[in-house]
C-alpha positions in Angstrom: 0.0 0.0 0.0 2.9 2.4 0.8 4.4 1.7 -2.6 1.0 2.3 -4.3 0.8 5.7 -2.6 4.3 6.5 -3.6 3.6 5.5 -7.3 6.1 2.6 -7.4 5.8 0.1 -10.2 5.1 -3.7 -9.9 8.8 -4.6 -10.4 10.0 -2.4 -7.5 7.2 -3.5 -5.2 8.0 -7.1 -6.0 11.6 -6.5 -4.9 10.6 -4.7 -1.8 8.0 -7.3 -0.7 9.9 -10.3 -2.0 6.8 -11.7 -3.6 6.1 -12.3 -7.3 5.1 -9.6 -9.7 1.9 -11.5 -10.5 1.0 -11.6 -6.8 1.8 -7.9 -6.4 -0.5 -7.2 -9.3 -3.3 -9.4 -7.9 -3.1 -7.7 -4.5 -3.1 -4.2 -6.1 -6.3 -5.0 -8.1 -7.9 -6.4 -4.9 -7.1 -3.2 -3.0 -8.3 -0.9 -5.8 -11.5 -3.0 -6.2 -12.4 -2.2 -2.6 -12.2 1.5 -3.3 -15.4 1.4 -5.4 -17.2 1.9 -2.1 -15.5 5.3 -1.7 -16.7 6.3 -5.2 -20.3 5.1 -4.6 -20.4 7.3 -1.4 -19.1 10.4 -3.0 -21.8 13.1 -3.4 -20.9 16.3 -5.3 -22.7 19.6 -4.5 -22.4 23.4 -4.9 -20.4 24.5 -8.0 -19.4 21.5 -10.0 -17.1 21.4 -13.1 -18.1 18.6 -15.5 -16.4 17.3 -18.7 -15.2 14.1 -20.3 -11.8 12.6 -21.2 -11.2 10.0 -23.9 -8.5 7.3 -24.0 -8.0 4.4 -26.4 -9.7 1.1 -25.8 -7.0 -1.3 -24.5 -6.9 -5.1 -24.3 -3.6 -5.3 -22.5 -3.1 -8.7 -20.8 -5.5 -10.4 -23.1 -4.3 -13.6 -24.9 -4.0 -13.2 -28.7 -6.6 -15.9 -29.3 -9.1 -14.1 -27.1 -8.7 -10.7 -28.7 -11.9 -9.3 -30.3 -11.9 -9.1 -34.1 -13.9 -7.3 -36.7 -14.9 -8.7 -40.1 -12.6 -6.0 -41.7 -9.9 -3.8 -40.4 -11.3 -0.7 -38.8 -10.3 2.9 -39.4 -10.4 5.8 -37.1 -13.8 7.6 -37.1 -12.8 11.1 -38.2 -15.7 12.9 -36.6 -15.5 16.6 -35.9 -14.6 15.9 -32.3 -12.0 13.3 -33.3 -13.8 10.7 -31.0 -14.2 7.2 -32.4 -16.0 4.0 -31.2 -12.6 2.7 -30.0 -12.3 5.6 -27.5 -13.3 5.0 -23.9 -15.2 7.9 -22.3 -14.3 8.9 -18.7 -16.8 11.2 -17.1 -15.1 13.7 -14.8 -16.7 16.0 -12.2 -15.2 18.0 -9.3 -17.0 20.3 -6.9 -16.0 23.4 -5.0 -14.9 21.2 -2.0 -12.5 19.1 -4.2 -14.8 16.0 -4.1 -14.0 14.2 -7.3 -15.6 11.6 -9.5 -14.0 9.8 -12.5 -16.3 7.2 -14.0 -15.9 4.9 -17.1 -19.1 5.4 -19.0 -18.8 3.7 -22.3 -17.3 4.0 -25.8 -17.4 7.2 -28.0 -19.0 10.5 -27.1 -21.1 10.6 -23.9 -24.8 11.0 -24.3 -27.7 11.6 -21.9 -27.9 7.9 -21.0 -24.2 7.8 -20.1 -24.5 10.9 -17.9 -27.6 9.5 -16.2 -26.1 6.1 -15.5 -22.7 7.5 -14.5 -23.9 10.2 -12.1 -27.1 8.6 -10.8 -27.5 9.7 -7.1 -24.1 11.3 -6.9 -25.0 15.0 -7.7 -27.0 16.9 -5.1 -30.1 18.6 -6.4 -29.9 22.4 -6.8 -26.1 22.3 -7.6 -24.7 24.3 -10.4 -22.8 22.4 -13.1 -20.2 24.0 -15.4 -19.9 22.2 -18.8 -19.1 22.7 -22.5 -21.9 23.2 -25.0 -22.9 19.5 -25.4 -26.6 19.2 -25.6 -26.8 16.1 -23.4 -25.9 18.3 -20.4 -29.0 20.5 -21.0 -31.3 17.5 -20.5 -29.2 16.1 -17.7 -29.4 19.4 -15.8 -33.2 19.7 -16.3 -33.9 16.1 -15.3 -31.8 16.4 -12.1 -32.9 19.9 -11.1 -29.5 21.4 -11.6 -28.4 24.9 -12.6 -26.5 24.8 -15.8 -23.7 27.1 -17.0 -22.2 26.2 -20.4 -19.0 27.5 -21.9 -19.4 28.4 -25.6 -17.1 26.8 -28.1 -13.8 28.8 -28.4 -14.2 30.3 -25.0 -12.4 29.4 -21.7 -15.2 30.5 -19.4 -18.9 31.5 -19.3 -19.9 35.2 -19.5 -20.1 35.3 -15.7 -16.6 33.8 -15.2 -17.2 30.1 -14.6 -14.7 27.7 -16.0 -13.5 24.1 -15.8 -9.8 24.8 -15.1 -9.6 22.7 -12.0 -11.0 19.6 -13.8 -8.6 20.2 -16.7 -5.7 20.2 -14.2 -7.0 16.9 -12.8 -7.1 15.4 -16.3 -3.5 16.5 -16.9 -2.5 14.7 -13.7 -4.5 11.7 -14.8 -2.5 11.6 -18.1 0.7 11.3 -16.2 -0.7 8.7 -13.8 -1.9 6.5 -16.7 1.4 6.9 -18.5 3.3 5.4 -15.6 1.7 2.0 -16.2 3.0 1.6 -19.8 -0.5 0.9 -21.0 -3.6 0.3 -18.9 -6.2 -2.4 -19.7 -9.7 -1.0 -20.1 -10.9 -4.0 -18.0 -9.3 -2.6 -14.9 -9.5 1.1 -15.8 -12.2 1.9 -13.3 -10.2 0.3 -10.5 -7.2 2.5 -11.3 -9.4 5.6 -11.6 -10.8 4.8 -8.1 -7.3 4.7 -6.7 -6.3 7.9 -8.4 -9.3 9.7 -6.8 -8.7 8.2 -3.4 -5.0 9.1 -3.4 -6.0 12.7 -4.2 -8.5 12.6 -1.4 -5.8 11.5 1.1 -3.6 14.4 -0.2 -6.4 16.9 0.7 -7.5 15.5 4.0 -4.6 13.5 5.7 -1.2 14.5 6.9 1.6 13.0 4.8 3.0 10.7 7.5 -0.5 9.4 8.3 -1.5 8.4 4.8 -0.3 4.8 4.9 -2.0 3.9 8.1 -5.2 5.7 7.0 -5.2 3.8 3.7 -4.5 0.5 5.5 -7.4 1.0 7.9 -9.8 2.1 5.2 -9.1 -1.0 3.1 -9.5 -3.4 6.1 -12.8 -1.8 7.0 -14.3 -2.8 3.7 -14.9 -6.4 2.7 -13.3 -7.6 -0.5 -14.6 -10.9 -2.0 -12.4 -10.7 -5.1 -10.3 -13.9 -5.5 -7.2 -14.3 -7.7 -8.8 -16.3 -10.5 -11.6 -13.8 -10.8 -9.4 -10.8 -11.4 -8.9 -11.5 -15.1 -12.7 -12.1 -15.4 -13.8 -8.7 -14.1 -16.4 -7.5 -16.6 -15.4 -4.9 -19.1 -16.8 -1.5 -18.0 -17.7 -0.8 -21.7 -19.7 -2.7 -24.3 -16.9 -3.9 -26.7 -19.4 -4.9 -29.3 -20.0 -1.2 -30.1 -16.5 -1.1 -31.5 -16.3 -4.7 -32.7 -19.9 -5.8 -33.7 -18.8 -9.3 -34.6 -17.3 -9.9 -31.1 -18.8 -11.4 -28.0 -15.8 -10.3 -25.9 -16.7 -9.7 -22.2 
């Protein structure tokens, strides 16, 4: 756990703990899987910045004979936004008290269904959300009784000064975090996002020398029923058939 908080890789942790890299990986996923409880209890309120981030769909760790295949080679979907069906959408939201949510919602651009499923019960009614001009946010705000401030295309803030600078900074930190892993499987992406969020939470709320013991106690207080041979069978957080219609990859 200390090495996780310090950002050490699997190889270094294996040397420090004198256990195999595979077992280090299994323990890491078990710990991260427990942190979904922290995400599910996070409620955002007040002024909330909301936006999405997209990263490429990854099958890292999947055997070649298990890889999904299309009937023909796919090409990148050159939409105006540059987002294709092989891009994983991460919903991001942070409120004025630094409460943060990062949620894997699906493939390609997020629609109203993705927003509803991702943020269901996690945004306090009456809050103000700051977003870009995507139309899906208009209906989302109306359905959830939220005040909406949208930033027009080409601008960095609304007319009354609202922006999403804090969330953009979080996304920059997330880029560096993901890069440390030399590729990150989409299958376990939500677990890694949950740890990223929890580690930031510790930074805001716990003294440096107390982080390790605080992390340790939190993990022990939450039951984890994930066993080793189930780790590679964790369900994909996205519907792969949207990118590969001929595949039944799970």
